[in-house]
N, C-alpha and C positions, 0 to 999 in steps of 0.2 A: 431405306435400309431395311430389308425384310427380316434382318436378324433380331430387330426389336421385337416383331410379332412373334418370331419363332421363341424368342426368350420369355415372351409374356405368356405364351402358350405353354411352355415347360413349366413355368411358376405356377399357372391356373391348374394344371394337372397336378402338381404336387400339392398345392394348397387344398384341392378337392379331396384328395386322399388322406391328408394329414391336417385337417383344419385347426386342431387344438393343439399341435406339436410346434416345437421350435427345431428347425432343421439346422444341423450343424455342417453337414458336407453333402453336396450333390455330384454325383459322378455321372457325367454325359460322355456319349461316344458320338462324335461327329465325323462321318466319313469324309475322307478328302475329296470324293467326287460329289459330295451332297450339295455343293454349291453355297454352304453356309460358312461364314469366316469366324472361326473359333475367337480370335481376339475381339472381334465385334460382339460376340455373345458374351464375353467376359465382362466387357464395359457395360453393356446393357443389363446384365444380370444384377449388378450392384444397385443400379438405378431403378429398374423394374421391381427389385425385390423389396424396396423400402416399404414397411407397413404390412409385409406379409409374413408368413411363417418362414421364409427363406432369408429374411433380413439378417445380414451379418454372416451368412453361411459361407463356407468355402466352396468354390466351384473347381471341380477337377475334370478335365476334359482330355480324352484319348482320341486320336486320330487315324483310325485305321485306313490303310490303302485298299484299293480294289484289286481284283485279280483279273489278269488277262489271260485268255486260252486262245492260242493260235491255231486256227483250223489248217494252215498250210503246213507248218513244221511240227505241230504238238506241243509246242512249248508253253508252259505255264509260268507267268511273270508278274511282278507287282505292276500294277496300273495305277499311274499318278495322274492321268487326264482321262476325260470320259471318251475321248476319240483316240485311243492308244495305238500306236504301231508296235508291231512285234520287233524284237531286235533282228529277226530275219529280213525285216523291212516290209512284211505282208500287212495290209489293212483288215484282212479277214479274221478279226479278233473279237471274241465274246468277252465282254467285261461283266464280272459279278462282284458284288459286294462294295464296300466303300462309299455308297450313296445314302446311307441311312443316318438318322438322327435319333438316338435312343436314350432314355433315362435308364442307366445301368443299375444305379442304387442310390437310395437316400438314407443318410445317417441322421438319426434324431438325437438331439441333446437329452442329456440325463436329467438336467435340471428345469423340467417343465413345470 
């Protein structure tokens, strides 16, 4: 499960920036085309966060879709798969977005 390694990397990045803080909330953006399963990250977050500054923190995850642009008909549409077909049936589609994993924000607890 690569989600454990991904989650550990997120926690390490937060811990490096906020070593003496207690984190209350972590806001992640995990694109639907990233290949990372948000439910697995949620599961790993609690386990991997034990003994770190994110222990007990709430994890909020948003899951943006990708965007498909069809070269055949010019339609722009939500892309839910990496190899999306345009509703017109064309496979001549350029996909953008939806593949990133980003730490959007970290909220630090007041009672440090």
